[in-house]
N, C-alpha and C positions, 0 to 999 in steps of 0.2 A: 583484389576483391572489387566487386562492383559497388556503385554508390548505394544501391539498395542493401547490400551486405554490410555496409559501414554506417547504416542510418541511425541505429539506436544510440542515443547519447547517454542516458542514465535513467534511473527510475523517475516516474512522474508522480504516481500515487499507488497506494495499495488499498483495496477495499475489502472490508470485513463484514460478515453477518454476525451481529451481536444480539444480546438479549434486550433489555429495556434501554430507552434513550437516556434516562436519568443516570443509570448505572454507568453507561458508556461515557457520557459527558463528564461525570465526576471523575472517572478514572483518568481520562486523557487531560482534562484541564486542571484538576486539583491534585492528582497524584503525580502524573508525568509532567505537569506544568506546561503543556502545549497551548497554543492560542486556538480559540474557536474561530476559525477563518470564515466559515460559511455554514449557515443552517438553511438547508433547502429540503426539497421533497423529491421522492421518486414516484412515478405514476404507473409503474407496472402493476397489473392485476386490477382488482375491482375498486380499490380505495388507496389513496396516496399514503405514504409513510415517510418518516424522516430520512434524510441523507445528510449526515453530519461530517464536516471537514475540520481537521486539526492540522496545524503546522507552525511555521514561523510567522514573522510579522505580516508578510504579504501572501503567504501560501505559496512560496517558491517551489518549483518542481523539485522532487526528491525529498522534500520535507513533509509531504502530505500523507496522512492516514485518513481514510474516509470510511464511514460506517453506516450500515443499514441496520437499525434496530428492528429485528423481526421476531422478537419473543412473543408478540401477540398472535403470531401465526400458529403457535403451539407445535412447531416443527423443529426438532433438534437435528443439526447437521451431523454427519458421520465423518470424523477425521480419519485419514488413512492414506493409501498410496494413490497416485494420480491426482495430486492436489498440492497447492501451496500449503506447506505445513506450518509456517510461522514467519515472523519478521524479526529482524535485528535492527536496533537503533544505534546510531553513532553518538558517543559521549566522550568528552575529554578523558584521557586515561587517568588523570589525577582525580577525577570525580567518582571513580568506581566505589571507594569506601562510602562516600556521601550517599550515592544512590542505593547501595546495599542497605544502609541504615534506614534511609527514607522509606524504601519499599517494605522493610520489616516493620517499621513503626506504623505503617498503614495496614498491617496485617497480612502481607503477602509472603508466601514461602519463596525463598531465594536460594539458588544454587550457584556456586562459583566454579568456573572451569577455565580452560584455555583452548583456543582453536586457531590454527594458522598463526600461532605465536602471539595472539592477542587475548587479553583478559575478557571473560564473558560472564555476565550475570543472567541467569535464566529464571523466568517467572512466568506468570500467565495473566491474561486479561480475566476479569471476573467471570466471563462466560466460558473460559477454558482455552482460548486460543494462545498458543505458545508465543511468548515475547522474549527478546534478549536485549541487553545493552552490551555493546562492545567498546572497550576503551581504545581510543585513537589518539596518537600524539599530535596529529595535525589535520584538522578538518576546517576548510575555509568558509563553509556555509555559516551564515549568521543565525543564531537562535532567536527565539522571541525575546525582545529586549525589555519587556514589562511583565514577565511572569513571576510566579511565586519563587522560582529557583533562580539564583543569581546567574547572569549570562555566562560567566566563566565555568559554570558547572552544568549548564543546560544542554538538553538534547539538540544535536545539530541536524538530524534528519534520518532518513533510512540509511542503513549500512548495507544490508543484505536481505534477500528473501531466500527461503529454503523450500525446495520442491521435492516431495517424496516420490521416488520412482522404484519400480520393481526391477527394471534393467536400465542400463545407462546408455547404450549405443544409440537408440532412436533419438533420445534427447540431445546427445552430443551433436548428432547430425543437424538437428533442428537449430540448436543454438549457433552453430558455426555457419551453416548455409542460409538460414532464414532469419536469424535474429542478431546479427552483427557482433557476436561474442566470440571470445577465444578462451580456451582453458588456460588458467594461470597457476593452479596449485591443487594438491590433494592432501587431505588430512583424514585418515580413517575412512569412514563411509561417505565423507563429503568431497565432492568435486566442485571446485570453484571456477566460474566463468566471469569474465569482465568485459566491459565495453571500453571503447577508446583505445589509447595506446598503452603499451607496457602492462604493468601489474594492476592497473585500475585504481580508483579512488573510492572512498565510502560513497554509497549511492550509485555505484556502477557494478555491483556484484550480484550474481545469482548462484546460490549453492544448490547443487543437486545431491540429494541424500539417498543412497542406495538402501532400500527397505523392502527386500524381496518377500518378507513374511507378513507385511501389513495388508489388511483387507482393503478392498476398493473403497475409496471415499465417495461421498455424495457431492453433487454439484448444484443442488437446489438452494432456494432461500431457506436456510436452516440455521438456527442459532449455534454459534460456536465454531464456525469454519471461515476460512479465507475465501472470498468470492473470486477475486482476480487481482492481478497486478498490472498497472499501466506503466509504459515506458515512453520517455520523451523522444520525439523526432523533431527535426528543424521546422518543417513547413509542410503544406499540403502536397507539394510536388514530390517530396521525399516519401511522404506517407503513401502516395499512389504507387511509387516504385516498390515500397515494402510489400504492399498488397499484391502487385503483379509478380514480384519475386516469389512470394508465398504460394500463389496460385500455380506458378510454373513448377514449383516443387511438389505440387499435388494437394495443397491445402485449399481446395476449391470452395470450402465453406467459410473462408475468411469473409467477414461481414462487409457490407457497404459502410461508407462514412456516416457516423451518427453525430449530430450536434448535441452536445451535453451542456450548452449554455456558456460555460467558461472555457471549454476546450472541445476539440473534435476528435473522434476516436474510430478506429477499426479494431475488431476483435478476432482472435483466432484461438481455437482449441488445440493446444500443443499435443505432441504424440502421447505423452503420459496422461493427458487429461486436464492439466491445469490451464486456466484461461489467461491469456496474455492480451494486452491492448497496446496499440501504437497510437500515441496521443500528440496532438498539436495544440499548444496553448493559444488562445486568442490573445491579440495584443493587449487588451484591457484586463484579461484574466479575471481575477476575483473583484476587481474594481469596476466591472461592467455595470453593476447594479447597486453598489454601495461605495461611498467614499472611504478612504483609508481610515479616517477617524472613527467610522461606524462599522468597520468590517466585522462581520459575524454577529452583529447585535440584534438582528431581526430575521425572522423566518422569511426567506425569499420564495415566492410562488411564481411559477411560470406565467408569462403574460396572458396566455389564453385562459388561465384559471383565476386571474387576479380578482375578477368580479365575484368569485365564490370564496374569497379569503375567509370571511367570518365562519362560514359553514365548514370549510376545510380545517381551519385551526381548531374548531370545536370538536372535530372528529379525531384529532390526533391524541396520542397519549400525553399526559402532562409532563412538561419539561421546564424546570426552573433553572434560569441562567442569569 
């Protein structure tokens, strides 16, 4: 394999389109007990809106869930085929009973199952996006050390994302030739791909789910759908090779590099329709504009708009944190 074909290391973050900022914030910080790593804004369209980041102490790659609260648009996304259908979080296997009770106590409907020999809890974000917790015997990633849930029970990070497809072959080719992955297992309608060597680790999996009868999903900013998933690459040079490799495979609409403040990204629409991102973290990452002690405590505004802070903050939906 070429360097470009071995470039993807693991998940970087997954980005969701959710309802209200407060509902999303409460779900991730008070129910799932993740850290609010960064509160910032996205400037697409006519008016800025929140971009909220959750993860571990420093927002390490593969622990991050980021959310666009777009309920004020009045547009509901359509879940279906050609889309990332949901996300799975890694938790210690011994914590599964704790999380099942905690979720039920907070009013969530929870289903227990097993996949690839691992226990699974299925539930949903308040806006409807499917979530899972998967019990893992050993995950070396550090959880948030000061959350409501004790560290020995806490979420470690992303385990898997699930992509709904009507047919498998085009996605298999993309994952193997364009996205550094290899097939490691199958379980019913799920085909699992992993990055790195061997069978992969939590944070290195993508499950493609064969769903031939699902209608086509939507890709717009609409409440209740996954927007995209980002994957970590080592540096800009490798990112450039990923882009060149994708274009050589025919994915000529792969984006130019975009500066996202804390990382730099290129985007590609995969054969099934799901959007993937190859991401390089900046050396300072989330500490570029806040010290560790204050991480996530203040809404960060892009430097070119800082002079308009008061007006922008007043225009946002209310968020208590």
